C-alpha positions as CSV (number, residue, x, y, z in Angstrom):
1,X,-3.0,7.1,7.4
2,X,-3.2,3.5,6.1
3,X,-1.2,0.3,7.0
4,X,-0.6,-1.6,4.1
5,X,1.7,-3.4,2.3
6,X,3.1,-2.5,-1.3
7,X,1.3,-5.8,-4.1
8,X,2.0,-4.1,-7.0
9,X,4.4,-1.0,-8.3
10,X,4.5,0.3,-11.8
11,X,7.3,2.1,-13.4
12,X,8.2,5.5,-12.8
13,X,6.0,7.8,-15.3
14,X,6.3,11.6,-15.5
15,X,3.5,14.0,-15.0
16,X,3.0,17.3,-18.1
17,X,4.6,19.5,-15.4
18,X,7.7,16.4,-15.4
19,X,6.9,15.6,-11.9
20,X,8.1,11.9,-11.5
21,X,4.7,9.6,-10.5
22,X,4.5,5.9,-9.2
23,X,1.4,4.1,-9.4
24,X,1.1,1.3,-7.0
25,X,-1.8,-1.1,-5.4
26,X,-1.5,-1.3,-1.8
27,X,-3.0,-4.4,0.2
28,X,-4.9,-3.9,3.9
29,X,-5.7,-6.5,6.1
30,X,-6.7,-5.8,10.0
31,X,-9.0,-6.9,12.5
32,X,-11.9,-4.0,14.0
33,X,-14.4,-3.8,16.2
34,X,-17.6,-2.8,14.9
35,X,-20.5,-2.3,17.2
36,X,-18.7,-4.6,19.8
37,X,-18.0,-7.5,17.2
38,X,-15.0,-8.8,15.7
39,X,-14.6,-7.7,12.1
40,X,-12.0,-8.9,9.3
41,X,-10.8,-6.0,7.0
42,X,-9.0,-7.0,4.1
43,X,-8.9,-4.9,0.6
44,X,-6.8,-3.3,-1.7
45,X,-6.4,0.0,-3.5
46,X,-5.2,1.8,-6.3
47,X,-2.4,4.6,-5.4
48,X,-0.3,7.2,-6.7
49,X,2.5,9.4,-4.9
50,X,3.5,12.0,-7.2
51,X,7.0,14.1,-6.5
52,X,9.8,13.3,-3.9
53,X,8.0,10.5,-2.1
54,X,8.4,8.4,-5.4
55,X,12.1,8.5,-4.7
56,X,11.5,6.2,-1.6
57,X,8.7,4.2,-2.8
58,X,11.1,3.0,-5.4
59,X,13.6,1.5,-3.3
60,X,10.9,0.2,-1.3
61,X,10.5,-3.8,-2.1
62,X,7.3,-5.4,-3.0
63,X,5.5,-7.0,0.1
64,X,6.8,-4.4,2.6
65,X,4.6,-3.0,5.0
66,X,4.5,0.7,5.9
67,X,2.4,3.5,7.0
68,X,1.4,5.9,4.4
69,X,-0.5,9.4,4.4
70,X,-2.7,10.9,2.0
71,X,-5.9,11.3,0.9
72,X,-8.6,9.7,-1.3
73,X,-9.6,11.4,-4.3
74,X,-11.6,10.1,-7.7
75,X,-9.5,8.0,-10.5
76,X,-9.3,9.9,-13.8
77,X,-11.9,8.3,-15.3
78,X,-14.5,9.3,-12.3
79,X,-15.1,5.2,-11.6
80,X,-13.2,4.7,-8.1
81,X,-11.0,6.1,-5.6
82,X,-7.3,6.6,-5.6
83,X,-5.3,6.8,-2.4
84,X,-2.8,9.8,-2.8
85,X,0.4,9.0,-1.0
86,X,2.0,12.5,0.6
87,X,4.5,10.7,3.2
88,X,5.6,7.1,4.2
89,X,6.5,6.0,7.4
90,X,8.5,2.5,6.9
91,X,9.0,0.9,10.5
């Protein structure tokens, strides 16, 4: 699970299998405790949604905050990670 805002969203594309796919960039900010010390966490991560979950994300405005469920995988070129969104829980 990742609580984040939608920082960027591309146009819908289609996979070779004909499934809709949506590329996004998610931005996360929080404060966590690490070894008893407060630490600010800020990150942006590339994300992709494939299939039915894309419909709700298309209608969600940029800057909207939600909780995203999914998994991390290597990007297509093998450089970096991509968060694959499997479900979205908007507040």
